[in-house]
BASEKE-149678 format. One line per 4 residues: number of its first residue (from 1); their letters; for each residue z, y, x of C-alpha. Coordinates in steps of 0.02 Angstrom, whole numbers, plus 50000, padded with zeros to 5 digits. Each point is the difference from the previous one (the first is absolute). Layout:
REM BASEKE-149678
NUM> a> Z,Y,X; ...;
This chain:
REM BASEKE-149678
1> mvwq> 50021,49151,50493; 50107,50083,49865; 50133,49889,49928; 50053,50044,49821;
5> lgis> 50172,49939,49938; 49959,49867,49866; 50102,49912,49866; 49968,49866,49872;
9> rygv> 50003,50060,49822; 50192,50020,49983; 49969,50113,49851; 49930,50173,49978;
13> acva> 50168,50083,49960; 50078,49933,50160; 49855,50056,50106; 50004,50174,49920;
17> alsl> 50184,50023,50039; 49975,49946,50184; 49847,50111,50010; 50093,50155,49957;
21> flsg> 50092,49980,50165; 49843,49961,50098; 49890,50133,49923; 50084,50139,50095;
25> cstv> 50111,50115,49893; 50017,50163,50096; 50049,50170,49940; 49842,50096,49968;
29> atgp> 50003,50191,49985; 49851,50080,49912; 49922,50163,50039; 49847,50086,50076;
33> alps> 50089,50069,50153; 50094,49928,50151; 50172,50054,50049; 49989,50138,50132;
37> ggsa> 50146,49951,50111; 50167,49906,50004; 50107,49899,50122; 49921,49868,50110;
41> apaa> 49984,49832,49923; 49983,49831,50098; 49827,49949,50042; 49929,49853,49903;
45> thhr> 49989,49833,50092; 49828,49972,50062; 49956,49818,49955; 49871,49937,50132;
49> mhhh> 49905,49838,49958; 49959,49860,50118; 49814,49960,50009; 50029,49827,49929;
53> ttal> 50096,49947,49846; 50068,49836,49946; 50030,49911,49839; 50176,50015,49940;
57> piga> 50091,49836,49963; 50101,50008,49837; 50168,49909,50008; 50180,50029,49959;
61> raip> 50029,50126,50135; 50004,50186,49962; 49867,50109,50080; 50103,50138,50084;
65> igar> 49928,50172,49937; 50159,50099,49976; 50163,49947,49924; 49981,49955,49819;
69> aipi> 49947,49832,49946; 49901,49970,49841; 49999,49820,49949; 49840,49915,49937;
73> gara> 50052,49826,49965; 50049,49918,50165; 49926,50146,50098; 50074,50167,50042;
77> ipin> 49907,50165,50055; 50126,50119,50070; 49941,50180,49969; 50094,50162,50043;
81> ftnl> 49978,50126,49866; 50132,50118,50057; 49954,50170,50078; 49820,50005,49938;
85> pqll> 49914,50159,50045; 49966,50149,49884; 49820,50014,49956; 49893,50144,49940;
89> sicg> 49853,49978,49881; 49884,50128,50076; 49902,50050,49842; 50138,49973,49874;
93> lpiv> 49981,49917,49829; 49824,49990,49929; 49963,50094,49837; 49858,49977,49878;
97> gqvs> 49840,50080,50067; 50074,50042,50170; 50008,49861,50131; 50142,49955,50113;
101> cgai> 49958,49930,50171; 50081,49833,50049; 50089,50058,50154; 50185,49975,50041;
105> rrld> 50086,50068,50163; 50155,49933,50080; 50126,50142,50026; 50108,49910,50129;
109> vlpq> 49856,50006,50129; 49996,50173,50076; 49819,50056,50048; 49965,49991,50185;
113> lnll> 49850,50058,50107; 49920,49918,50156; 50074,49829,49987; 49950,49848,50102;
117> palv> 49944,49857,49882; 50150,49901,50036; 50107,50138,49924; 49904,50036,49841;
121> agyq> 50095,49931,49851; 49920,49894,49865; 49865,49867,49997; 49850,50044,50115;
125> psdl> 49822,49946,49989; 50031,49838,50104; 50135,49954,49878; 49896,50019,49843;
129> aiay> 49849,49910,50087; 50123,49850,50030; 50075,50001,49828; 49829,50003,49912;
133> nvpq> 49900,49900,50121; 49881,50148,50025; 49843,49950,50101; 50007,50095,50168;
137> gaag> 49848,50094,50057; 49904,49980,49843; 49878,50133,49945; 50016,50087,49835;
141> gtig> 49922,50126,49881; 50059,50176,49942; 50170,50010,49917; 50004,50140,49870;
145> ivva> 50169,50082,49980; 50035,50111,49851; 50146,50128,50001; 50038,50161,49922;
149> ygdp> 49998,50161,50100; 49973,50013,50188; 50077,49967,50166; 49937,50107,50147;
153> naen> 50096,49892,50128; 49928,49832,49932; 49877,49970,50144; 50126,50043,50143;
157> dlat> 50134,49893,49914; 49884,49850,49981; 49956,50017,50184; 50182,49993,50048;
161> yrat> 50027,49847,49893; 49851,49905,50071; 50026,50050,50184; 50184,49948,49992;
165> fglp> 49961,49824,49939; 49847,49979,50107; 49867,50011,49861; 49826,50072,50034;
169> acgt> 49975,50182,49970; 49941,50055,49831; 49953,50193,49975; 49886,50113,49916;
173> sdgc> 49899,50029,50160; 49941,49821,50011; 49971,49979,49814; 50137,49874,49977;
177> lrfv> 50102,50117,49896; 49935,50113,49866; 50084,50120,49870; 49914,50061,49839;
181> ngad> 50050,50096,49852; 50031,49877,49862; 49932,50118,49863; 49823,50022,50073;
185> gsnk> 49984,49914,50166; 49994,50160,50097; 50090,50045,50166; 50103,50131,49919;
189> lpag> 50164,49912,49993; 50152,50037,49885; 50158,50089,50069; 50125,49897,50093;
193> netw> 50151,49927,49913; 50147,49920,50088; 50039,49872,49869; 49826,49926,49991;
197> aqel> 49975,50019,50183; 50131,49863,50017; 49897,49891,49880; 49846,50025,50100;
201> sidl> 50089,49964,50166; 50060,49826,49922; 49822,49964,49938; 49910,50038,50161;
205> dmas> 50132,49913,50111; 50003,49839,49895; 49806,49993,49984; 49992,50018,50189;
209> aicp> 50137,49869,50032; 49906,49871,49904; 49820,50043,50042; 49995,50110,50157;
213> ncrl> 49810,49980,50004; 49970,50064,49831; 49939,50176,49966; 50107,50117,49892;
217> lvae> 49944,50114,49855; 50128,50119,49928; 49963,50071,49830; 50130,50151,49964;
221> apsa> 50014,50040,49818; 50041,50185,49966; 50149,49954,49888; 50114,49844,49954;
225> diea> 49918,49995,49825; 49936,49822,49956; 49827,50067,49962; 49987,50090,50159;
229> ltta> 50046,49844,50094; 49882,49894,49896; 49860,50119,50049; 50053,49985,50185;
233> mqta> 49993,49808,49986; 49821,50013,49938; 49960,50125,50136; 50065,49874,50132;
237> vqkg> 49885,49868,49928; 49849,50122,50000; 50034,50045,50181; 49989,49821,50058;
241> asvv> 50172,49920,49993; 49996,49815,50007; 50172,49991,49910; 50105,50139,49926;
245> snsy> 50187,50006,50012; 50106,50089,49869; 50188,50009,50040; 50063,50088,49843;
249> stpe> 50032,49966,49820; 50033,50081,49831; 50066,49932,49838; 49870,49902,49901;
253> saai> 49937,50080,49837; 49853,49976,49882; 49922,50166,50058; 50013,49952,50181;
257> aadn> 49941,49821,49967; 49846,50068,49917; 49934,50041,50180; 49997,49819,50045;
261> pkwn> 49809,50001,50018; 50012,50137,50137; 50086,49873,50110; 49858,49866,49989;
265> hpgt> 49905,49996,50162; 49926,49828,50028; 49989,49962,50186; 50133,50126,50048;
269> piva> 50178,49932,49979; 50122,50133,49926; 50181,49968,50044; 50152,50078,49913;
273> gagd> 50182,49991,50035; 50118,49938,49857; 50125,50139,50029; 50186,50003,50048;
277> sgyg> 50088,50016,49830; 50036,49818,49976; 49943,49892,49854; 49866,50088,49896;
281> vgwp> 49812,50040,50014; 49919,50149,50072; 49831,50068,50016; 49876,49975,50083;
285> asss> 50073,49828,50057; 49979,49942,49819; 49814,50036,50002; 49898,49837,49982;
289> nvta> 49884,50075,50142; 50125,50014,50132; 50110,49879,50109; 50177,50036,49956;
293> vggt> 50124,49986,50148; 50183,49960,49981; 50132,50010,50128; 50112,49876,50104;
297> tllp> 50147,49996,50108; 49954,49931,50175; 50142,49949,50107; 50008,49914,50177;
301> iled> 50117,49845,50008; 50047,49863,50120; 50004,50119,50149; 49834,50072,49945;
305> lawl> 49916,49835,50001; 49961,49993,49811; 49982,50121,49854; 50089,50010,49836;
309> etaw> 49885,50088,49870; 50056,50031,49815; 49942,50113,49860; 50070,50177,50021;
313> gstg> 50117,50056,49861; 49911,50171,49982; 49821,49945,49984; 49911,50030,49833;
317> sgcs> 49929,49855,49902; 49977,49944,49822; 49880,49988,49858; 49880,50147,49957;
321> kyit> 50003,50072,49828; 49825,50065,49998; 49886,49903,50124; 49929,49835,49938;
325> kpaw> 50017,49853,50113; 49861,49973,50129; 49908,49843,50002; 50065,49949,50168;
329> qhdt> 50183,50004,49955; 50075,49853,49912; 50190,50015,49981; 50059,49953,49826;
333> lchm> 50146,50117,49946; 49900,50163,50011; 49844,50006,49890; 49953,50174,50082;
337> rtvn> 49974,50044,50182; 50146,49939,50108; 50062,50097,50154; 50003,49950,50144;
341> dvsa> 49853,49906,50089; 50070,49997,50175; 50143,50068,50102; 50060,50055,50179;
345> ianp> 50150,50073,50081; 50075,50153,49908; 50191,49993,50015; 50051,50143,50118;
349> vpgv> 50135,49887,50072; 49954,49963,50135; 49839,50105,49964; 49853,50048,50109;
353> svyd> 49965,50125,50142; 49913,50162,49951; 49960,50156,50094; 49994,50171,49910;
357> syfa> 50017,50175,50065; 49946,50105,49852; 50169,50080,49960; 50055,50183,50003;
361> nqsm> 50171,49930,50063; 49972,49949,50173; 50145,49878,49998; 49906,49893,49873;
365> rgwa> 49850,49973,50112; 49959,49834,50091; 50033,49817,49972; 50087,49946,49840;
369> vygg> 50012,49837,49898; 49920,49983,49827; 49972,49874,49859; 49938,49998,49823;
373> tsva> 49836,49929,49932; 49921,50139,50097; 50025,49879,50147; 49935,49846,49910;
377> tpiv> 49837,50083,49928; 49910,50052,50162; 50051,49835,50082; 49903,49907,49856;
381> aaly> 49861,50126,50011; 49978,49974,50187; 49982,49815,49970; 49869,50027,49873;
385> amap> 49903,50105,50127; 50007,49857,50127; 49917,49882,49868; 49816,50045,49975;
389> nhsg> 49883,49969,49853; 50098,50046,49847; 49905,49980,49837; 50125,49987,49860;
393> tgas> 50112,50127,49914; 50190,50013,49998; 50096,49858,50083; 49880,49862,49950;
397> alya> 49971,49948,50179; 50186,49970,50036; 50017,49886,49844; 49847,49896,50058;
401> aprs> 50064,49982,50181; 50096,49837,50062; 50183,50011,49971; 50033,49981,50177;
405> sfnd> 49927,50177,50019; 50171,50070,49942; 50183,49968,50040; 50083,49948,49835;
409> illg> 50157,50107,49975; 50133,49893,49911; 50147,50116,49978; 50041,50174,49948;
413> tnal> 49998,50100,49843; 49985,50183,49934; 50089,49969,49835; 50089,49867,49901;
417> clty> 49849,49969,49883; 50024,49807,50028; 49810,49971,50018; 49874,50002,50140;
421> lcts> 49954,50183,49949; 50152,50060,50098; 50053,49849,50102; 49917,49914,50145;
425> lpgy> 49976,49810,49970; 49877,49877,50075; 49822,50048,49966; 49948,50163,49920;
429> dgpt> 50132,50132,49947; 50006,50184,49955; 50097,50070,50145; 49900,49921,50140;
433> glgt> 49838,49941,49913; 49915,49862,50092; 50113,50034,50152; 49985,50094,50164;
437> pnga> 49852,49988,50114; 49975,49854,50114; 49854,50078,50101; 49854,50082,49924;
441> agf> 49904,49849,49932; 50068,50027,49826; 49924,50175,49991;
């Protein structure tokens, strides 16, 4: 069971101020490359979860998570925001026409090879399965993953991740894993790229963590141009993907939004991350034909017996300027398409475990800790793949599902807009949409 910190309606401004603390305000460096060296930094604390969680009684006592108390009425939530790690936005800031992947790497966790599971930093598959009540042993379809460029080490890296955490093997020899050129569906793959190889490692690892029995289809676009990635998405659908995950974004524009019909594939859910640039709308998340995925902060509390989940301060959200409101969306302040529909963990603190070895600098190879909506997006895509018989378009199935299918996120903000478009409140809101998954039934 996931416990979300709740409050009565004390007032939006009060919530927004508190949420700035809870959302995770870390230093983020932007750039396409990783640092090649430096002095050793302390390893991140690896939070292991118990296999059972308990509801958290709310009273006048403080919940000890650090040293700083933030009062909410008669309650206090101590949070320590000192010494937050430096982070690196792997793909840098998005520009119009060119996409930015939604991957963020923690720089305080030095890469390591050949680790036992207990020594791997970040949330592992068992943690995510508990947090989101993922059905164990369930079958699934084919998860399409769209990225730019190639990663020659992707299959071996995925094998390391899955073997380390006891997941069943998934390779090209048994047909579980396939790679195609996103431009034409051929087997002639694009050249490797260190930046996007990290994105692909996140996508493959998170899809595997949630649905280890799903098949994986990687469509590699020859460039990071939005048109090339749109074609790769269509290729993934044509090649039999049950759902397609797109962990990238570009600034919304009228010209780009004109491609909205290309994203309409009834019966095949298309999932897109909201991006890591904070309040604001990106494409393709604003398409009315996709499920837009926002990000949360997920923390263990009460000696790992419960969870605190809030909106992540860097997730995208907001009101589209160009896409009309789909019939299945009913919020009142935005008369156009509202982003997001659903959400999952994205804050790199604590972050998730990822294995990637495609680096020229050998010291960068191995286990690392990542976040960003690139983590949340394949998690949601994998849950779609576990739920058969999709017939509608966009996120229509989510809005028709029982509210118990999602964990309502009640705190957190990505701006001070003083409305639900940037602030999490009971019910639907922009940063977290309908909430985070509570199993696969809502998909």
